[in-house]
C-alpha positions in Angstrom: -60.4 -26.8 17.2 -57.9 -24.2 18.6 -59.2 -20.9 19.8 -56.0 -19.2 18.8 -56.8 -15.8 17.2 -60.3 -15.5 18.5 -61.5 -12.4 20.4 -62.6 -13.7 23.8 -62.8 -10.6 26.1 -63.3 -6.9 26.0 -62.5 -4.2 28.6 -63.3 -0.6 29.1 -60.5 1.4 30.8 -62.4 4.5 32.0 -61.6 7.7 33.8 -65.0 7.2 35.6 -65.9 3.5 35.7 -69.1 4.0 37.7 -70.4 6.4 35.0 -69.2 4.0 32.2 -71.0 1.1 33.8 -74.3 2.8 33.7 -73.9 4.4 30.3 -73.2 1.2 28.5 -75.8 -0.7 30.5 -78.4 1.8 29.3 -77.4 1.3 25.7 -77.1 -2.5 25.7 -79.4 -3.8 28.4 -76.4 -5.3 30.2 -76.4 -5.6 34.0 -73.2 -5.2 35.9 -71.6 -6.6 39.1 -68.3 -6.4 40.9 -65.7 -9.1 40.3 -64.0 -10.5 43.4 -61.6 -12.9 41.7 -58.7 -10.6 41.2 -57.3 -10.8 44.7 -57.1 -8.3 47.6 -54.5 -6.1 46.0 -56.2 -5.9 42.6 -58.0 -2.7 41.6 -61.8 -2.7 41.6 -63.2 -4.5 38.6 -66.8 -4.8 37.4 -68.3 -7.2 34.8 -71.2 -6.5 32.4 -73.5 -9.4 32.1 -76.1 -10.4 29.4 -78.3 -12.6 31.6 -75.8 -15.1 33.1 -73.2 -14.6 30.4 -70.2 -12.2 31.1 -69.8 -9.8 28.2 -67.0 -7.3 29.2 -65.1 -5.8 32.1 -64.7 -2.2 33.3 -61.9 -0.7 35.5 -60.2 2.6 36.3 -57.8 4.0 33.7 -54.5 4.2 35.7 -53.5 7.7 36.7 -50.1 7.3 35.0 -51.9 6.6 31.7 -54.1 9.6 32.1 -51.1 11.7 32.9 -49.6 10.6 29.5 -52.8 11.7 27.8 -54.5 8.4 27.3 -58.3 8.8 27.1 -60.9 6.3 28.2 -60.8 3.4 25.7 -61.9 -0.1 24.9 -59.4 -3.0 24.7 -59.9 -6.3 22.9 -58.3 -9.6 24.1 -57.2 -12.1 21.6 -57.0 -15.8 22.7 -53.6 -17.4 22.7 -53.0 -21.1 23.2 -49.6 -20.1 24.6 -49.3 -16.4 25.4 -45.5 -16.5 25.9 -44.9 -18.2 22.6 -47.3 -15.8 20.8 -45.7 -12.8 22.5 -42.2 -13.9 21.5 -43.3 -14.4 17.9 -45.1 -11.0 17.9 -41.9 -9.3 19.0 -40.0 -11.0 16.2 -42.6 -9.6 13.8 -42.1 -6.0 15.1 -44.5 -5.7 18.1 -43.5 -4.2 21.4 -44.5 -5.6 24.9 -46.0 -2.9 27.2 -46.8 -5.2 30.1 -47.4 -8.8 31.0 -49.1 -10.4 34.0 -50.4 -13.7 35.3 -53.5 -13.8 37.6 -54.3 -17.1 39.5 -57.5 -18.8 38.3 -57.8 -16.1 35.5 -54.9 -16.6 33.2 -51.9 -14.9 31.6 -52.1 -11.8 29.4 -49.8 -9.4 27.7 -50.5 -5.9 26.5 -48.8 -5.3 23.2 -48.2 -2.6 20.7 -48.4 -4.0 17.2 -46.0 -2.9 14.5 -48.5 -0.1 13.5 -48.4 1.2 17.1 -52.0 0.1 17.9 -52.5 -1.5 21.3 -53.9 -5.0 21.6 -54.1 -7.6 24.4 -53.1 -11.3 24.1 -54.8 -13.6 26.6 -54.3 -17.2 27.7 -57.2 -18.0 30.1 -56.8 -20.4 32.9 -59.8 -22.3 31.5 -60.7 -22.7 27.9 -63.5 -20.3 26.7 -66.9 -21.7 25.7 -68.0 -22.1 22.1 -68.4 -19.0 20.0 -71.9 -17.6 20.4 -74.1 -16.5 17.5 -74.2 -12.8 16.8 -77.1 -11.2 18.8 -78.1 -8.1 20.6 -75.8 -7.5 23.6 -72.7 -9.2 22.1 -69.6 -7.9 20.4 -70.1 -8.6 16.7 -67.4 -6.8 14.8 -63.7 -5.6 15.2 -62.0 -2.9 13.2 -58.3 -1.9 12.9 -57.3 1.5 11.6 -53.7 1.7 10.5 -51.1 3.4 8.4 -50.8 0.4 6.1 -53.6 -2.2 6.3 -51.7 -4.7 4.2 -48.7 -4.8 6.6 -51.0 -4.8 9.6 -53.0 -7.7 8.1 -49.7 -9.6 7.3 -48.7 -9.3 11.0 -52.0 -10.7 12.4 -52.2 -13.3 9.7 -48.7 -14.6 10.5 -49.5 -14.5 14.2 -53.0 -15.9 14.3 -53.8 -17.3 10.9 -56.4 -14.6 10.1 -57.7 -14.9 6.5 -58.7 -12.4 3.8 -62.4 -12.7 3.4 -63.0 -9.8 1.0 -61.4 -6.5 -0.2 -64.0 -3.8 -0.6 -63.2 -0.7 -2.7 -64.3 2.3 -0.6 -63.3 4.9 -3.2 -61.3 7.8 -1.8 -61.2 6.0 1.6 -59.3 3.2 0.0 -59.6 -0.6 0.6 -61.6 -2.1 3.4 -60.3 -5.5 4.1 -62.6 -8.0 5.8 -60.7 -10.6 7.7 -61.8 -13.8 9.6 -60.7 -17.2 10.8 -62.1 -20.7 10.1 -64.1 -19.2 7.3 -66.1 -16.8 9.5 -65.8 -13.0 9.2 -64.5 -11.2 12.3 -64.0 -7.6 11.2 -62.3 -5.2 8.9 -59.2 -3.1 8.6 -58.3 -0.1 6.6 -55.9 2.8 6.4 -57.0 5.4 9.0 -58.6 8.6 7.8 -56.6 11.8 8.2 -58.9 13.1 11.0 -58.1 10.0 13.1 -55.1 11.0 15.3 -53.6 7.5 15.8 -53.8 3.9 14.8 -56.3 2.0 16.9 -58.9 -0.7 17.1 -62.6 -0.3 17.4 -65.2 -2.7 18.7 -68.9 -3.0 17.7 -71.7 -4.0 20.2 -74.9 -5.3 18.7 -78.2 -3.6 19.8 -81.7 -4.0 18.7 -81.9 -0.6 17.0 -79.0 1.8 16.4 -81.5 4.6 15.6 -83.1 4.3 19.1 -79.6 4.0 20.6 -78.5 7.3 18.9 -81.1 9.2 20.9 -80.2 7.3 24.1 -76.5 8.2 23.6 -77.1 12.0 23.5 -79.6 11.8 26.3 -77.0 10.1 28.5 -74.3 12.7 27.7 -72.5 10.9 25.0 -71.8 12.0 21.4 -72.8 10.3 18.1 -69.7 10.8 15.9 -71.0 8.9 12.9 -74.8 8.8 12.6 -76.8 5.7 11.9 -76.0 4.3 8.4 -76.6 1.2 6.3 -73.7 -1.1 5.6 -73.4 -4.0 3.0 -75.3 -7.1 4.1 -78.4 -5.3 5.4 -77.1 -4.2 8.7 -76.9 -0.7 10.3 -74.2 0.9 12.4 -73.3 4.1 14.2 -70.1 5.3 16.0 -70.1 7.3 19.2 -68.1 8.6 22.1 -69.1 8.0 25.7 -69.2 10.9 28.2 -65.7 10.1 29.3 -64.3 10.3 25.7 -64.2 6.5 25.0 -64.9 5.6 21.4 -67.3 2.8 20.6 -69.6 1.5 17.8 -73.0 -0.1 17.7 -74.4 -2.6 15.2 -77.9 -3.6 14.4 -78.1 -6.9 12.6 -80.5 -7.1 9.6 -81.9 -3.6 10.3 -81.2 -1.7 7.1 -83.1 1.5 6.6 -86.4 1.3 4.7 -85.1 4.1 2.5 -82.1 2.1 1.3 
């Protein structure tokens, strides 16, 4: 079965990578180690690990990006069987290429701006990724897109990757929350962004044992809880936060609904 359209990697672009490495390790139980496979001229890169399994990478946010006002942020990489063909089709559908690169023994990737002006990465790894792992603490478990027009944004990704509508949830004044997936499995949701959100963007959820315990850990480590722990349909619990460098993230506890729900 093709991996086309599956999220296979995550990366934190941080104004202070050393601080970011420790902050997220403290929340998730990850360890981290330097990655030496990028070549002598590549910028320093570190990888978070869950045991022996790589979870995500962390590197310095380029100075030119900082000069343009870019904050620390997470990026998600979507698997492409053929990144050049996927990139060409994305451009036909209204996306814009920001940069592209090939790294020996790692693969080819392209940083794109989708038609809604949200940034996303396409990735064709040198080696096929392993099978998708079950959702568990320490893994990324959900993906969200906030956009000006969720229907048009969904149509773009559906045409490009075959993403499917799994459910449309009526959120009242907030509008429709569309749950999308592939191969019959839910991957995430998308919705029209709230007025207080300054731009269209993506968000990524990391599973932890308890979001309530994590909320205290976030503030103790200098971060901010922007949306406090809350129950969501299905019996899970989430929160949203911001790390000390201003990077937005979200946490997810599976099957940990509040006893008061």
